[in-house]
N, C-alpha and C positions, 0 to 999 in steps of 0.2 A: 676298126679292126674286125674282120669277119670270123676269126678263130674263136671257137667255142671252148670255154674253160671246162675241163673235165669235172663231172659232178657225180653224185651217187646215183646208181641205177634206180629206176622207179620202185622196184620191189624192196630195195634197201630203205629208201626214203619212207615208204609206207610202213615198213617194219619199225623204224625209229619213231615215227609219229604214233603208231599204235602202242608202243611201249611207253610213251610219255616222255621220251628224251627230247623230242622236238615239240614245242608247245605253241608254235605260231607267234613267237615274240620278236620284236625288233628293238634295237637300242633306243631309237627315238621314243617309242611308246614306253619302254622301261623307265626312262627318266621322267616322262610325263606322269606315269602312275605313282612313282615315289614322291614326286612333287605335290601331287594332289592329296596323297595320303598323309604326308607330314611336311608341309611347305616350310616350316620354321626350323626344322632339324638341320644341323650343320652337315654339309656334304663334303666341302673342300676347305682345308686349312693350308694357307701358303705363308708359313711363319716369317720369313725374312721381310715380307712386305705387309705383314699384319693383316692379311686378307682372310676372312671367314665367310664363305658363301654358303647360304642355305640351299636346300634342294629347290625351293621356289625360285631363288635368285639364279641358280645354275640353269634351271629350265627356261626361265625368261631370257637369260643371256644367250642360250643356244638358239632360241626362237628368233631373237633379234639379229644374231649373226647369220643365221640361215637365210633370213630375208635379205640381208645385205649381200651375201654371196650370190644368191639367186639374181639379185638386181644387177650384178656385174657379169652375168652370163654363165655362172657356174651351174651346170645342169646335172640331172641324174646320170650316173655313169662316168662323169668326169673324174680324173685322177688329180689329187692334191697332195703334194709331198709336204709332210709336216715334220719339221725339225726344231723341236722346242725342248728346253730343259725341264726340270721338275717344277713347273709353274702352273697356276690355276688356269691360265689360258689354254693349256693343252687340252683340257676337258671341254672348255667352251667351244674350241675349234672342232674337235672330233665329233661332239654331239651335234653341232650345227651341220656338219657334213652328213652325219647319219640321217638327220631330219630331211634333207633334200635328196638323199640317195646318191650323193657324190662319194667317192671312195678315198679315204685317207690312205696315203702310202707312208708307213711309219719308218722314218729315218731316225738315226741316233745322233746326238750332239757331236759325237766323235767323227762322224763321216765328213769327208772333205770333197774336193772337186771331182776326183775319180768316181766316187760312189754317187754323189748327188747328181752329177751330170748324167750318169747312166740311168738312174731312177727316173729323172725327168724326161730324158729322151726316149727310153724304152717304153714308158707308160704313156707317152705323149701328154704329159701333165699339163693341165690348164693353169695351175697355180702352185705357189710354193710359199710356205709360212715359216718365217725365221724369227730369231730372237735378237733384240738389241738392249743391252743394259745401259743404264745411265753412265756415260763416260767410258763404258767398256774397260774399266780400270783393271789392271792385273790384280789378282786376288779378290776379284769381285764375287758377288754372291753365287754366280753360276759359272760363266765361262767368258773369258775376255776375248775369245776369238771373234773376228769380224765377219759375221755371217752375211752382212749386207754386201761386202766385197765378193764373197762366194756367190751370192745370188746374182750380182751383176755379171759375173763371168758366165754362170750357167745360163742366164737369160739370153745372152748373146749367142749361145750355142744351140738353144732349143727353140725353134720357131713356134711351137704350140704354147709356150709358157707366156700366157697373157698377163698374169698378175703375180706380183710378189707382195705379200703382206708382212708387216713387221710388228711383232708383239713386244711388249716391254716398254720401259720408260726411257729408252735411249733414242737418239736421233734416227728417224727412219731413213734418212738420206733421200734418194730419188724415188723411194717406194711408198706405198700407202700404209699409214698406221692402222693396225688391226682395230684400234678403238674407234676409228672413223667409219668402219664398215657397217656396224650395226645400225639397224633401222627398225621401223614399226613392223611387228610380226605380220605375216600373211599366212592364210591356210595352205597347207601342203598335203598331198596324198601320201607322200613318203614311200619307201621301198616295201616290198613284200618280205615275209620272214625267210623265204628261200633265196632271196637275192644276195649278191655279194655285199658285204659290209665294209671291208677294207682289204688292203694288201699288206701282208707282213713280209719280213725279210727272213730268208733261210740263213743258217750258218754258212752253208756253201762249202763244197769241197773243191770246186774249180771256179776260178774267176770271181767276179762280183756276185753278191747274193742273188739267188733266185727269188721270185715273188710268190707268196703263198696266198691263195684266195680263200678268205674265210667268209662264211655266210652268217647272217644274224642268228638263224636257228641253231646251227652247229656250235657256234662260239658261246652263245648264251647257255647252252646246255653244259658246256665245260665249266662255266662260272658257277652254275647252280650245283653241279656235282662236286666241284671243289669246295664250295661253301659248306655243303653237308659234311664232307670228310674233315674239313679243317675247323669246324665249329663256328663259322662266321654267321653272326646275326646282327640285328639292328643296334646292339650294344657294343659291337666290335669297333676298334680303332686301328686302322691299318696304316703303318708308316711306309711310305714309298721311298726307299733308299736308292735302289738301282734306277737307271734311266727309264722314265715312264713309258717309253715306246717299246721297250723290251717285252717279249711275250711273257716271261716269268713274272715281273711285277705288274703286268697288265691283267693276268688272268689266273694266277695260281696261288691263292685265289685273287690276289692282286687288287688293284684299284677298281677295276670294273666289277670284280666279285663283291667288293665292299659296297659299291654303289647299288648293285643288284639287291643286296641285303638291306639297303637303307642305312648303312653304317657310315662312319666318318673316315675320310682319307686325309692324312697329314703328309704334306710334301716335304721331303728332306732335300735341301739344296746340295749337300755334300754327304758322302757316305761314311766319313770318319767318325769314330766314337765321340770326339769332342763336339761335333755338330749334332749327332743323332741322340746321344744319351740325354742331353737336356730336354729334347723334344719328347722323348719317351716319358720323362718325369712330368713335364708340364701338361702334355695332352693325354696322359694315362694310356699310352699305346698298348694294345693287347697282342698284336702280332705284326711280323714283318718278314721280309724275305731277303736273303743274302746269297752271294756266290761264295764258294769256299775260302778264297783269300780274305775276304772281308769278315767272314765268320771267325777265322783264326785271329784276326786283328781285334775283333770285338771281345772274344773270350779272354784274350790277354789283358785288354783294358778293363773288362768287367770285374776282374778279381780285385782291383784296387780303386774302382770308381767310388766317388762320394755321391753320385746321383742315385735317386730312388728308381730302380728298375723293376719294382715288385709288381707293377701292372702287366708286365710282359709275360704272356702265357705261352706263346708258341713262336719259335724261330724256325722258319722254313729255310732250308739250304738246298740249292739246286744250281743248274747251269753248268756244272761239272761235277765229277764224282768227289764226294766228301770222304776222306779217309776215316777208317774206324778210330784211329787214335785221336784225330781231331774231333770226331763226333762225340766221343766220350767226355770231352772237356766242356760241352755246352751247358749242361744243367749245373755242374758245380760252379761255373763262372757267372752265368747269367740267371740262374734260378728258374728257367723255363723249360718246356718240353721241346725237344728237337723233332722236326718233321722233315724227313728227307724227301726230295722231289726229283724225279727223273722224267723229263718230258722233252717235247720238241714243238717248235712253232707250227710244224705240219700237223700236229694233232695230239697223239697219245700222251697222256700225263699219268704218272704213277706217284703215289704217296705212301709213305709209311703211315699207319693209322695212329691216332693219339693214344689208343689203348693197346697198341702192340707191345709185346715184351721189350724191355730195354735192349736185349741182344739183337732183336730183329731191327729195331730202330737204328742202331749204330752199325750194323753189318750189311744192311740191304738198302736198295733205293726205292722200295715200295712196290705196290701193286696197282693195277689200272683203276681209273675212276669208275668205269662202266661195266656192267655185266655183258654188254654187247661189244666191248673191246676184245677183238680177236687177236691172239698172239701166236705166232709161229717162231720157233727157234730152230734154225736149219744149218746144215753144213754147207760146204762150198758148192755142192750139187743140188741144193735146195731140198735135201732130205731132212725131215725133222729129227732132232736129236733128243735123247731122254732128259728128263729133269736132272739138274746137276751138271750137265755137260755144256760147256760154252759153245755158242753158235751165233749166227747172224740173226738179228731181230727183225722180223717182218710183222706188220700190223695193219688192221683196218678196223673201222668202227664209226660211230655216229658223229665224231668230231675230228676224224682224221681225213685229210683231203684225199681226193682221188687223182690229183695231178696239179703240177705247178702252172702258174699263169703264163701262157704264151711260150711254152717250152715242150713241144711235142716230141722232139728227139730225146731230150733228157727224160721225159716221162716214160718213154719206152724202156729205159734202163732202170729207172727208179721205182717202177711199179710193176707188179706181176700182172699177168693177163686177167687174173680174177680179182684185181683191185687191192692187193696187199702192198703197202708202202715199205720199201727197203730202207730202213732207218740208217744203216751204216754202222750200227752199234753191235759190239760183241757182248752178249749177256749170257747168264745162266739163270735158270728158274729153280727156286727152292721148293720143297714139298708143300709149303704154305701158299705158293703162287707169287711170292715176292721175287723181284728181279734184282740181280747183282750185276752191275756193269763191270765188264772186264777190259773194255777198251774200244777203239774205233777201227773199223775196217777201211774207212775212207782216208785218203791222204789229206787230213785236216788237223789243224793244231787248235787246241782248246786252251787259250791263254786266259786263265781266270774267268772263264765263262764267255769270253769273246772268241768267236770262231774265226779262224784265219785259214783261207785257202792257200796252200803252199804255191800252187801254180800262179796265182795272181801276183804274189810277191816276187816270185822268180822272174815273171815277165817284166816287172819294173826294174829289177836288178840287171837283167839282160840288156836293157836299153842304155846302160852305161857304156861309153865308148871303149873303156879298157877291159870290159868283161867278155870272156869267151863263152862261159857257161856257168850256170848256177843251180843249186838245189837247196831247198829249204826244208828243214826237218824239225821235229819237236825235241826238246830237251826237258827231261823231268825236272821239276822245280818244287821245293817243299812249300812255297808260298802261293804261287800262281797255278800250281798243278803242272803246267807246261810253259816253257818259253820257246822262242824261235832261234834257230841257229842256221845261218846261211853259209853254205859251202860254195866258194867262188873260185873258178879257174880264170885267170887273167890271160889276155891275149899275149902272144909271145913277144910282140913288139911294143907292148904297153909300158908307159912310164910307171914307176912304183906308185901304188895306191895304198892308203891306210884304211883299216876297217871303218873308222869314223866317217871317211869320205863316201863310202858306199851307203851308210845310213843317212847321211845328209842328202845324198842324191835321191834316194827313194822318198825321203820326206818332202823334198822340193817338188816332186812329181804329183803332190796332192793326195798321197795315200794317208789314210787314218793313222794316227800316231801309234795305236796299239799293234798295227801291222808291220811297223818298221822292225827289222830283225834285231833281236836282243844281242846276238853275237854274230860276228862275221869272221869266218876262217878261210884263209887262202890255201888252196891245195893245187898240186900239179895234175891230178887226175882223180876221177871218181871210181869207187869200187864197182865192179860189174857182176851181174848174175851170170849163170852158165850160158844164157842165150844172148849175152851182150847188152842187157839193159842195166841202167844205173841201179845199184842196190841201195835203196833208201834204208833198208833194214840195217845194213852195215854202217851207213852214215849216222843213223840214230844211235847205234852202239858207240861209235866214235865220239859223238857229241856228248855222251854222258861223262866224258873226261873233262873236268873244268880246265879252263885256260886263264890266262892273265889279262885277256882283252876285255 
């Protein structure tokens, strides 16, 4: 592909280097340095499988797997879709790819044929890494879904997909076991600090997620800055509860932040308190990150748990806005400091500080990592508004991308001419510089931290032979923040259809389960604006009225 990924202009890159934000580090060298400094320190704990890898072991495993990937023709710049649960192999794989300069494309375990097929096709992926658990039994340690069947379907559709590697102790089927790939390490030159390190997924407001290009320099700076703000050092123990490939548990400060600090990462196979609380007690976990629905669940369980959670110092909550009422419950229930996080995979991350007043912690979503994070809050005409006034959030800085990967038309809309990213968030800024999130300007639904593009779901519903038109909107929900409600107009000549049939149809089309509408309402017509457009504002208002379906 000849298209050039947008990047920082030279004068900005020079500024960020001169300020010390970009220090010429790469992920491959990062791990090597930590392994040389303390090879016997535990880096990764995979409790269900009783694995405890030291930094030295992780470094060697990455070297051996990198050599095996290279021997199979995976070269610098090649894209490799990685879809693994919270298992040790996730880190072995991504650091191996970092070593040779191949680019992980971070997929989530919940993604299915629609998303994975798109990622592999759009990136012209050379390889795809999946998981197979022994027996793939229901209620297994991670996920009983058959990823090998998904891989077979996608491989038949994507001619560039030369390899499928299967991690885990399950039957690999027709594909190569990841354990058989590793071989004797060979010297590699590796990527440069300014090169792309990986492609992340955007939340997306239209269609499947856009791809976010992150470099070694910019992402490592966000790790270092997060560690400083969150108090992460070599004595920290981070519990990875959310899916490991999510930007939040990856970098805020996340697993990669912990590894940067030489700390310990403990992988939690399931996010429920029954699974996580024993691990906090056993591993003396000091910090973790949750989305608001899980934080609510944990605070409810924490009041009556018999497990010792006294080691837990900080609970980070992000991915969606955390209500003030819920925020106030954290310390009484769990005995730790709440740290609110508001950020995006495209870059900008805001944190409340550990020494902020309690009222600031529970009522705001924090302030930016960097002195070089530039913030504009503007009205609909891009005119800046005073502090305290809600407006559209625009930002640029040393770890905020300058454009999506292979998306020139969208970039023209999502970025200003002078490089500010239009986040789609409506925020207001306090006198102290903290941001308070008021909502979303984009037509996007935030279901417990999982971003759902209404247009994508609507397109799948419209494929049903009985459907004339469809509109999907957000419904406020006290647990998930938002749920989805699909308003559907049936064809005049259609046979009667039940809401559950629409849900089953969408699910059968290979859409991720969290995107399947929570509610389906049949209507005769949609409300319209004065110019004849569908009024989603009115639909959202109507959806606030509960129904019995």
